[in-house]
matplotlib code that plots the C-alpha trace (Angstrom):
import matplotlib.pyplot as plt

x = [0.5, 1.2, 0.7, 1.5, 2.0, 1.2, 2.8, 5.0, 3.0, 6.3, 8.1, 4.9, 4.5, 7.9, 6.6, 3.6, 5.9, 7.7, 4.6, 2.7, 6.3, 6.6, 3.2, 4.5, 3.0, 5.3, 5.5, 6.2, 6.3, 5.1, 5.8, 2.5, -0.6, 1.1, 4.1, 1.0, -0.5, 2.7, 3.5, 0.2, 0.1, 3.8, 2.7, 4.1, 0.2, -0.9, -3.5, -4.4, -3.5, -2.8, -2.8, -1.6, -5.6, -3.5, -3.4, -6.4, -8.1, -11.0, -8.9, -6.9, -10.1, -11.5, -8.5, -8.2, -11.9, -11.5, -8.5, -10.2, -7.6, -9.2, -7.6, -8.6, -7.8, -7.0, -6.3, -4.1, -3.4, -1.5, -4.1, -7.9, -9.3, -12.7, -13.8, -10.5, -11.2, -15.1, -13.7, -11.6, -14.3, -16.7, -14.0, -14.1, -11.2, -12.6, -10.7, -9.2, -6.4, -4.5, -0.7, 1.7, -0.1, -0.9, 0.7, -2.5, -4.5, -2.1, -2.6, -6.7, -6.6, -4.6, -6.8, -9.6, -9.4, -7.3, -9.1, -5.8, -6.8, -7.7, -7.1, -7.9, -9.8, -10.7, -11.2, -13.0, -12.0, -13.5, -11.6, -8.5, -8.1, -8.1, -5.7, -3.6, -3.4, -2.7, 0.1, 1.5, 1.5, 1.9, 5.3, 5.5, 4.5, 1.7, -2.0, -4.0, -8.3, -10.2, -13.9, -17.0, -20.1, -20.0, -19.0, -17.0, -13.3, -11.4, -10.0, -9.1, -7.2, -5.9, -3.5, -2.9, -1.5, 0.5, 1.5, 3.0, 5.2, 8.3, 6.0, 5.4, 7.6, 6.4, 3.0, -0.6, -2.7, -6.3, -8.8, -12.3, -13.6, -17.2, -17.1, -15.1, -16.9, -16.5, -14.5, -12.2, -11.0, -8.5, -6.7, -6.9, -5.3, -2.7, -2.1, -2.6, -0.3, -1.0, -3.8, -4.7, -8.2, -11.0, -9.4, -6.2, -4.4, -1.3, 0.4, -0.7, 0.9, -2.1, -2.5, -0.3, 3.0, 2.1, 2.1, 5.5, 7.6, 3.9, 1.0, -2.5, -5.6, -8.5, -11.6, -14.4, -12.8, -15.8, -17.4, -14.9, -15.4, -14.1, -12.5, -10.5, -9.7, -7.8, -5.3, -5.4, -4.5, -1.6, -0.2, 0.2, 1.2, 4.1, 4.9, 4.3, 1.2, 0.4, -0.9, -4.2, -2.0, 1.2, 3.3, 5.8, 5.8, 6.3, 7.4, 6.2, 6.8, 3.7, 1.6, -1.9, -4.9, -8.6, -11.6, -15.1, -18.6, -19.6, -19.0, -16.6, -16.7, -19.7, -19.3, -16.6, -19.5, -21.5, -19.1, -19.2, -15.4, -12.8, -11.6, -7.8, -7.5, -9.6, -6.9, -4.1, -5.9, -6.8, -3.3, -4.3, -7.9, -8.6, -12.4, -13.8, -17.0, -19.8, -20.1, -23.4, -20.6, -18.1, -20.0, -16.8, -16.0, -19.1, -18.4, -14.5, -15.7, -18.1, -15.9, -13.3, -15.6, -16.6, -13.7, -12.4, -16.2, -15.4, -12.7, -13.0, -16.0, -14.5, -16.9, -16.2, -15.5, -18.6, -18.8, -21.6, -23.9, -25.0, -27.8, -26.2, -24.1, -26.3, -28.8, -25.6, -24.6, -28.4, -28.8, -27.5, -26.0, -26.2, -24.4, -21.8, -18.6, -19.9, -23.4, -21.8, -19.5, -22.4, -24.9, -22.1, -20.9, -24.9, -24.9, -22.0, -23.1, -26.6, -25.7, -25.5, -25.8, -22.8, -22.9, -23.8, -27.9, -29.9, -32.0, -29.1, -28.4, -30.9, -31.4, -31.3, -34.7, -35.1, -36.1, -34.6, -31.9, -33.6, -36.7, -36.0, -36.0, -34.4, -38.0, -35.4, -34.8, -38.7, -39.5, -37.1, -38.6, -41.6, -40.4, -38.7, -42.4, -44.1, -41.1, -41.3, -45.2, -45.1, -42.4, -43.9, -42.8, -40.3, -36.1, -34.0, -32.0, -35.3, -36.0, -32.7, -32.7, -35.6, -35.5, -31.8, -33.1, -35.9, -34.3, -31.5, -34.7, -35.7, -32.3, -31.8, -29.3, -27.0, -24.8, -23.6, -27.7, -28.6, -26.0, -26.7, -30.7, -30.1, -27.3, -24.7, -21.2, -21.0, -18.5, -21.1, -23.7, -21.4, -20.7, -24.5, -24.9, -22.6, -24.2, -27.2, -25.7, -24.0, -27.2, -28.6, -30.9, -30.7, -29.5, -30.5, -27.4, -25.8, -27.3, -30.8, -30.5, -32.0, -31.7, -28.6, -26.7, -24.1, -23.7, -20.6]
y = [0.0, 3.5, 6.0, 9.7, 11.8, 15.7, 17.9, 17.4, 17.9, 18.8, 15.5, 13.0, 11.8, 10.6, 7.9, 7.5, 6.6, 3.8, 1.5, 2.3, 0.9, -2.1, -3.0, -2.9, 0.1, 2.2, 6.0, 9.2, 12.8, 16.3, 19.6, 20.8, 20.8, 22.0, 19.9, 16.4, 17.3, 17.5, 14.2, 12.6, 14.4, 13.0, 9.1, 9.0, 7.8, 7.1, 4.7, 6.8, 10.5, 11.0, 15.0, 17.6, 18.7, 22.3, 22.6, 23.4, 20.2, 21.0, 23.0, 20.2, 18.1, 20.2, 20.7, 16.8, 16.3, 19.1, 16.7, 13.6, 12.4, 9.6, 8.7, 8.9, 11.0, 10.7, 13.8, 13.7, 16.3, 16.7, 16.7, 15.5, 19.1, 17.5, 21.0, 20.2, 16.2, 17.7, 20.4, 17.8, 15.0, 17.9, 18.5, 15.3, 13.5, 9.8, 9.6, 11.5, 10.0, 11.9, 11.8, 10.4, 7.5, 4.0, 1.1, -0.5, 2.3, 2.9, -0.8, -0.5, 2.4, 1.3, -1.4, -0.4, 3.1, 1.7, -1.5, -3.5, -6.6, -8.9, -12.9, -15.5, -18.1, -21.3, -24.9, -26.0, -28.5, -25.8, -23.2, -24.7, -25.5, -21.9, -21.2, -23.1, -22.3, -18.8, -19.7, -21.0, -18.3, -15.2, -15.3, -14.4, -10.8, -12.0, -10.4, -11.8, -11.6, -12.8, -13.4, -14.4, -13.1, -10.0, -10.4, -13.9, -11.9, -10.7, -8.0, -10.5, -12.9, -10.2, -9.3, -13.0, -13.2, -10.0, -10.7, -13.9, -12.2, -10.6, -7.2, -7.8, -5.1, -3.2, -1.1, -2.4, 0.1, -1.0, 1.3, 0.9, 1.3, 1.5, 4.0, 7.4, 9.1, 8.0, 11.9, 11.1, 7.9, 8.4, 10.9, 9.3, 5.9, 8.4, 11.2, 14.5, 17.8, 20.9, 22.9, 20.4, 20.8, 23.2, 22.2, 20.4, 23.0, 21.1, 18.1, 14.7, 11.5, 9.0, 5.1, 3.4, 5.3, 5.0, 1.6, 1.2, -2.2, -3.2, -4.7, -2.4, -3.9, -2.7, -3.5, -4.5, -3.6, -4.4, -0.7, 1.2, 3.0, 1.9, 4.2, 4.3, 0.6, 1.6, 3.7, 1.5, -1.7, 0.6, 1.1, -3.1, -4.0, -1.3, -0.3, 3.5, 5.4, 9.1, 11.4, 13.9, 17.0, 15.4, 15.6, 12.7, 8.9, 7.9, 4.2, 1.9, -1.5, -3.1, -5.7, -6.1, -7.6, -7.1, -8.1, -8.3, -9.5, -9.9, -12.5, -10.3, -12.9, -11.9, -8.3, -8.6, -9.8, -7.3, -4.6, -3.3, -4.6, -5.1, -8.2, -7.7, -6.1, -9.2, -12.0, -9.1, -9.5, -12.8, -14.8, -16.2, -16.6, -17.5, -18.0, -17.8, -20.4, -18.7, -19.6, -21.7, -24.0, -23.9, -25.5, -26.4, -22.6, -21.7, -22.5, -21.6, -18.5, -17.9, -18.9, -16.6, -13.6, -14.4, -14.2, -10.9, -9.1, -10.3, -9.1, -6.2, -5.4, -6.3, -9.4, -12.1, -15.1, -16.7, -20.1, -21.2, -23.6, -26.8, -25.6, -22.0, -23.7, -25.7, -22.9, -21.3, -24.6, -24.5, -21.0, -20.2, -16.6, -15.0, -12.0, -14.8, -14.0, -10.3, -11.3, -14.1, -11.7, -9.3, -11.8, -12.8, -9.7, -8.8, -12.1, -11.2, -7.6, -9.3, -12.6, -11.9, -16.2, -18.3, -19.7, -17.9, -19.4, -19.7, -17.0, -14.6, -15.0, -13.0, -11.0, -7.5, -7.3, -9.0, -12.5, -15.2, -17.2, -20.4, -19.2, -18.0, -21.1, -21.4, -22.2, -25.2, -26.5, -26.2, -28.2, -30.6, -32.0, -32.0, -34.0, -36.8, -36.9, -37.8, -39.7, -41.9, -42.9, -45.8, -48.0, -51.2, -53.6, -51.0, -51.8, -49.8, -49.2, -47.3, -45.5, -44.1, -43.3, -41.5, -39.6, -38.2, -37.0, -35.8, -33.7, -32.3, -31.7, -29.4, -27.9, -27.0, -28.9, -27.7, -30.7, -29.2, -28.0, -32.0, -33.5, -31.2, -32.4, -35.4, -36.3, -37.4, -36.4, -34.2, -37.1, -39.9, -37.8, -37.2, -41.1, -42.3, -39.6, -41.0, -44.5, -43.5, -41.8, -45.1, -47.1, -44.3, -42.5, -38.5, -36.9, -33.0, -30.6, -28.0, -24.7, -25.9, -26.6, -29.4, -33.0, -34.7, -38.4, -36.9, -35.9, -32.9]
z = [0.2, -0.4, 1.8, 1.6, 4.9, 4.2, 6.8, 9.9, 12.9, 15.0, 13.9, 15.2, 11.9, 12.0, 14.1, 11.9, 9.1, 10.9, 12.1, 8.4, 7.0, 9.8, 8.4, 4.7, 3.4, 0.8, 2.4, 0.5, 2.6, 1.4, 3.2, 2.4, -0.4, -3.0, -2.4, -2.2, -5.7, -7.2, -5.9, -7.1, -10.6, -11.0, -11.2, -7.2, -6.6, -3.1, -1.5, 1.1, 2.7, 6.3, 6.8, 9.2, 10.4, 10.8, 6.8, 5.2, 4.5, 2.5, 0.0, -0.7, -1.3, -3.6, -5.7, -5.6, -6.9, -9.5, -10.9, -10.5, -8.2, -5.8, -2.5, 0.8, 3.6, 7.3, 9.3, 12.3, 15.5, 18.0, 20.9, 21.1, 19.9, 19.2, 17.2, 14.8, 14.3, 13.4, 11.2, 9.3, 8.8, 7.6, 5.2, 3.8, 5.7, 6.5, 9.7, 12.6, 14.7, 17.3, 17.4, 18.8, 17.0, 18.4, 16.4, 16.4, 15.6, 12.7, 11.3, 11.7, 9.4, 7.0, 7.0, 7.0, 4.9, 2.0, 2.1, 1.9, 3.1, 0.3, 1.3, -1.2, 0.4, -1.6, -0.4, -3.7, -6.6, -9.7, -7.4, -7.0, -10.8, -11.5, -8.9, -10.1, -13.5, -12.0, -10.4, -13.6, -15.4, -12.3, -13.2, -17.1, -18.1, -20.3, -20.9, -18.3, -18.7, -15.6, -16.4, -13.9, -12.5, -10.6, -7.4, -7.5, -6.6, -10.0, -8.2, -5.8, -7.7, -10.3, -7.0, -6.4, -9.7, -9.1, -5.7, -7.0, -10.5, -10.5, -10.6, -6.6, -5.8, -7.9, -8.1, -8.4, -10.1, -10.5, -13.0, -13.1, -16.0, -15.6, -12.5, -14.5, -17.4, -21.1, -21.1, -18.2, -18.5, -21.1, -19.1, -16.1, -18.2, -20.2, -18.7, -19.9, -20.4, -18.7, -20.7, -22.9, -22.1, -19.8, -15.8, -16.9, -14.8, -14.9, -16.0, -15.0, -14.9, -16.0, -14.2, -17.2, -15.9, -12.3, -12.9, -14.6, -13.9, -12.0, -12.8, -14.2, -13.9, -15.8, -14.3, -16.0, -19.7, -20.9, -20.5, -22.1, -25.5, -28.6, -29.5, -26.9, -27.3, -30.2, -28.2, -25.5, -28.3, -29.6, -26.0, -25.4, -29.1, -28.6, -25.3, -25.8, -24.8, -25.8, -23.0, -23.7, -25.1, -25.7, -28.5, -27.3, -26.8, -23.5, -23.2, -20.3, -18.7, -17.4, -17.1, -18.3, -16.4, -17.5, -15.9, -17.1, -16.0, -19.5, -22.6, -24.9, -27.3, -28.3, -27.4, -30.1, -32.8, -32.0, -32.7, -29.3, -28.0, -30.2, -31.7, -32.1, -28.3, -27.2, -28.6, -27.0, -23.9, -23.6, -24.0, -20.5, -19.5, -16.0, -15.2, -11.8, -11.3, -9.3, -5.9, -6.6, -8.6, -6.0, -3.0, -1.0, -0.6, 1.1, 4.2, 4.2, 3.4, 5.5, 8.8, 7.0, 7.4, 10.7, 11.9, 10.1, 11.0, 14.8, 15.1, 12.9, 15.3, 18.8, 18.8, 20.4, 17.9, 17.8, 15.5, 12.6, 13.9, 12.0, 11.1, 10.0, 7.9, 6.2, 4.9, 3.5, 2.1, 0.1, -1.2, -4.5, -4.1, -7.2, -5.5, -4.8, -2.5, -1.9, -0.8, 1.3, 2.7, 3.7, 5.0, 7.5, 8.4, 9.5, 11.1, 13.3, 14.5, 14.8, 17.0, 20.9, 21.6, 21.9, 18.1, 15.2, 14.4, 11.6, 12.7, 12.7, 8.6, 7.1, 4.0, 3.7, 4.0, 7.0, 5.6, 6.8, 4.4, 5.1, 5.0, 1.4, -0.8, -4.3, -6.4, -8.2, -4.7, -4.4, -7.5, -7.1, -3.8, -5.3, -8.5, -5.9, -4.1, -7.6, -8.8, -5.0, -5.0, -7.3, -6.2, -6.6, -9.7, -10.4, -9.4, -7.2, -10.2, -12.4, -8.9, -8.8, -12.6, -12.1, -8.9, -10.4, -14.0, -12.3, -10.2, -12.3, -15.0, -11.7, -11.0, -14.8, -15.1, -12.7, -11.7, -7.7, -7.3, -7.9, -5.7, -2.3, -3.1, -3.5, -0.8, -3.1, -4.5, -7.3, -8.5, -8.1, -9.7, -12.7, -12.7, -12.7, -15.8, -18.0, -17.1, -18.0, -21.2, -21.9, -22.0, -24.4, -21.7, -22.7, -19.6, -19.4, -20.1, -18.3, -18.1, -19.3, -22.8, -25.2, -23.8, -24.9, -24.5, -22.2, -18.6, -19.7]

ax = plt.figure().add_subplot(projection="3d")
ax.plot(x, y, z, "-o")
ax.set_aspect("equal")
plt.show()
C-alpha cells in the first residue's frame, strides 16, 4: 500500500511513518498541499493520504476532486481537539487520529480505509484449478483476462497474480473502467499535459505511467468506449502511450490484467468490443466459477468472514451452528462472494448468543436465509415426492435413475445443486449420468439446454 504523509506535526508523523512501514506500506512525504499535489500528479500515486489537521483539508479535497484524483484522507493532530477533528471529517477526511500514534490504530486505519486486506480463500476443486493456472502463469508477463460473474472475486485474483509475479514489489494500479465517465477515462489512463483541456491546470501522469514496472488492472474493461480501445491496443502492442495533449510517445513497462463480467466474445461479434484487443488481452483466461458452483468454498469463506468481522468490530468469535452452515450451503448466492460476505457481516453484528444460528442469517430485507428457498429446490422436492409414489413393481435402479433425472431437470441441469439435494457427491452424480448416457438415456445438459446423450 502507498501512503502519502502531508505535513510535519513537529516530527510526530515520523513515528506514524515507522509504524506504517512496519506494516508494509510504501511511504512518501510532502510538507504541504502544493507538494502533495505535485507528488500525485507526477505518478507517485497514493492509496491513502495522512494529513496534518492544521493544513487546509477542505481546500485539498476540493483540488483533488477538480483534478479527478481519488485517494482517501486521514487527518492527524497532536492533541484531542474535538472541534478540529469534526472540521476535518466535515471537510472530507475519512478518519481523525490523535498523535503520537498508537501502532494498532495505524494498522487498523491502513486496513479499514485503504482496504488492503484481500486474502484469497478457497477449498473447492473447481476454484483450485483456477488458482493452479494462476500460479503457473503469474511469473510471466503475459496479459491476463479474468472473467466471472459480479462478486466472484476477480480483483482479488488479479492481486494474487501480481503478488506472485516478478513485479510484486512494483505498483499494482487498479482502474474501474465502468466507474469513470468516458470523457475522463482517457486522461485517467494516459495522463495529460497542462492546458490540454479545460481544468488541466498542470501535467498529470496517468495510470499507465503510475503502474510502470508493475501491473495495471483494467476492471470491467467491457465498458470502455471503442475509440479508447484503439489507443489501449497501441499501448499494449508498442509499449508506449500518448498523454492527452502530448507530442512525444512515452515508453511504459507494465503487465496488463483485465476483468469482465460480460462475454467479450459476444461483445466482439456485436461490434462493441474490438476483436484484436480481445486477442491481445486474452493470452491467458482465468474464469472464476460462480459461488453456486463452488459448494466447498461457501463454509470456508463464511468462517473467514466471521473471523474478519468479529475482529473488526471488537466482538467475540462465535462459531457457525450446524443449521447455519446447512442454510449457507443450500443458498444459490446470486451475488456470489460479495453477497455471502455481507450476509456474514450482518450475522456477526446481529448475533448475541454463543454461536451464529440460522436466525442470524438474514437477507437485507430481513427475510431469513433458510426461508428464502430457491424455486429449483422446491421443484426438485416436489419431483422427488412424485417419483417415489409408484414404487411397486419397479427395480431400485429404475427408481434411482428417475429420481436423479427428475431432480436434475428441475435444477435446470445444474449438477452441483442436484447432487446437494440428492445427498450424493458430484462425482457420484456424474458417474451415474455417464452410465445413463452410455445406455442411451437422454441426460439434461448443464444450464438448461435441450436434452443430450452426455453427462458433461
